[in-house]
C-alpha positions in Angstrom: 41.9 -17.5 12.1 38.8 -16.2 10.4 35.5 -15.9 12.3 32.2 -17.2 11.1 31.1 -13.6 10.4 34.2 -13.0 8.3 33.6 -16.2 6.3 30.0 -15.3 5.7 30.9 -11.8 4.7 33.6 -13.1 2.3 31.2 -15.6 0.7 28.5 -12.9 0.3 31.0 -10.6 -1.3 32.2 -13.4 -3.7 28.6 -14.2 -4.5 27.8 -10.5 -5.2 30.9 -10.3 -7.5 29.8 -13.5 -9.3 26.3 -12.2 -9.9 27.6 -8.8 -11.0 30.0 -10.3 -13.5 27.3 -12.7 -14.8 25.0 -9.8 -15.3 27.7 -7.9 -17.2 28.5 -10.9 -19.3 24.8 -11.3 -20.3 24.7 -7.6 -21.1 27.6 -8.1 -23.5 26.0 -11.1 -25.1 22.8 -9.2 -25.4 24.6 -6.3 -27.2 26.3 -8.8 -29.6 22.9 -10.5 -30.4 21.4 -7.1 -31.0 24.3 -6.1 -33.3 24.0 -9.4 -35.2 20.2 -9.0 -35.6 20.6 -5.4 -36.8 23.4 -6.5 -39.2 21.3 -9.4 -40.5 18.2 -7.2 -41.1 20.4 -4.6 -42.9 22.0 -7.3 -45.1 18.6 -8.7 -46.0 17.3 -5.3 -47.0 20.4 -4.5 -49.0 20.3 -7.9 -50.7 16.7 -7.2 -51.7 17.6 -3.8 -53.1 20.6 -5.2 -54.9 18.5 -8.0 -56.5 15.9 -5.5 -57.6 18.6 -3.2 -59.1 20.3 -6.2 -60.8 17.0 -7.1 -62.5 16.7 -3.6 -64.1 20.3 -3.7 -65.5 20.3 -3.3 -69.3 23.9 -4.4 -70.2 27.1 -5.8 -68.8 28.8 -2.5 -68.3 25.8 -1.2 -66.2 26.0 -4.5 -64.2 29.7 -4.1 -63.5 29.1 -0.5 -62.4 26.4 -1.7 -60.0 28.8 -4.3 -58.6 31.6 -1.8 -58.2 29.3 0.5 -56.4 28.7 -2.1 -53.7 32.3 -2.9 -52.8 33.1 0.2 -50.8 29.9 0.4 -48.8 30.2 -3.3 -48.1 33.8 -2.9 -46.9 32.8 0.1 -44.7 29.9 -1.8 -43.2 32.1 -4.8 -42.5 34.7 -2.6 -40.8 32.0 -0.8 -38.8 30.6 -4.1 -37.7 34.0 -5.4 -36.7 34.8 -2.3 -34.8 31.4 -2.4 -33.0 31.9 -6.1 -32.1 35.4 -5.4 -30.9 34.2 -2.5 -28.7 31.6 -4.8 -27.1 34.1 -7.5 -26.4 36.7 -5.0 -25.2 34.3 -3.4 -22.9 33.2 -6.7 -21.4 36.8 -7.8 -21.1 37.7 -4.5 -19.3 35.0 -5.1 -16.7 36.4 -8.6 -16.0 40.0 -7.3 -15.9 39.1 -4.5 -13.5 37.3 -7.0 -11.3 40.1 -9.5 -11.3 42.6 -6.8 -10.5 40.5 -5.6 -7.6 40.0 -9.2 -6.3 43.8 -9.8 -6.7 44.7 -6.6 -4.8 42.3 -7.6 -2.0 43.7 -11.1 -1.9 47.2 -9.8 -1.7 46.3 -7.4 1.1 44.7 -10.2 3.1 47.6 -12.5 2.5 50.1 -9.8 3.6 47.9 -9.4 6.7 48.2 -13.1 7.4 52.0 -13.0 6.9 52.2 -10.0 9.2 50.1 -11.8 11.8 52.3 -14.9 11.5 55.4 -12.8 11.8 54.1 -11.2 15.0 53.3 -14.6 16.5 56.4 -16.4 15.2 58.7 -17.9 17.8 61.9 -16.2 18.6 64.8 -16.9 16.2 62.6 -17.2 13.1 63.0 -13.6 12.0 65.1 -14.6 9.0 62.5 -17.1 7.8 59.7 -14.5 8.2 61.8 -11.9 6.4 62.5 -14.4 3.6 58.7 -15.1 3.4 57.9 -11.4 3.2 60.5 -10.9 0.4 59.1 -13.9 -1.5 55.6 -12.4 -1.3 56.8 -9.0 -2.3 58.7 -10.5 -5.3 55.6 -12.5 -6.3 53.4 -9.3 -6.1 56.0 -7.4 -8.2 56.0 -10.1 -10.8 52.2 -10.2 -11.0 52.1 -6.4 -11.4 54.7 -6.7 -14.2 52.6 -9.3 -16.0 49.5 -7.2 -15.6 51.3 -4.2 -17.1 52.6 -6.3 -20.0 49.1 -7.6 -20.8 47.7 -4.0 -20.8 50.5 -2.9 -23.1 49.9 -5.8 -25.4 46.2 -5.1 -25.5 46.7 -1.5 -26.2 49.2 -2.4 -29.0 46.7 -4.9 -30.5 44.0 -2.3 -30.4 46.2 0.3 -32.2 47.2 -2.4 -34.8 43.5 -3.3 -35.4 42.6 0.4 -35.9 45.6 0.9 -38.3 44.7 -2.3 -40.3 41.1 -1.2 -40.5 42.0 2.3 -41.8 44.5 0.8 -44.3 41.8 -1.7 -45.6 39.3 1.1 -45.9 41.7 3.3 -47.8 42.7 0.4 -50.1 39.0 -0.4 -50.8 38.2 3.3 -51.5 41.2 3.5 -53.9 40.2 0.2 -55.6 36.7 1.4 -56.0 37.7 4.8 -57.4 40.0 3.0 -59.9 37.2 0.7 -61.0 34.8 3.6 -61.5 37.2 5.3 -63.9 
């Protein structure tokens, strides 16, 4: 049975964790807002420059060349924006995952402590029931660890696929732009 001090300490730790995660979540949102404001300012400045350049075009061929010159930089900026946004989200997600894993490990440790205490205080003849309970907890912990490893592997694979897709798109854009310029 938990004492009042243990309950208070547990609640304080949970509250500290909540405030820490909330602060990190706001920091992530702040980075995303900053990224979007920067991107919007850059897009506005580039649109203004493009409009000015379009007004000084003398013929259709010059206009097509101007348009073709915008494709690759736009694709590169879009890819950079996506990468930056993904990095922000991935960083925030990693913080939450790390915290959840730590909380999970602590909860498992406390639960195993309760099981051990219950085993020590169990009546004679209940050893097989206690052993079965310990085996069930161990199996559940193993399953949870397996799921966590699978999620990490899937996340790493998705990250590699995103990087590969971005590189492929950038190469295709560069190739298409080079072909149009010829």
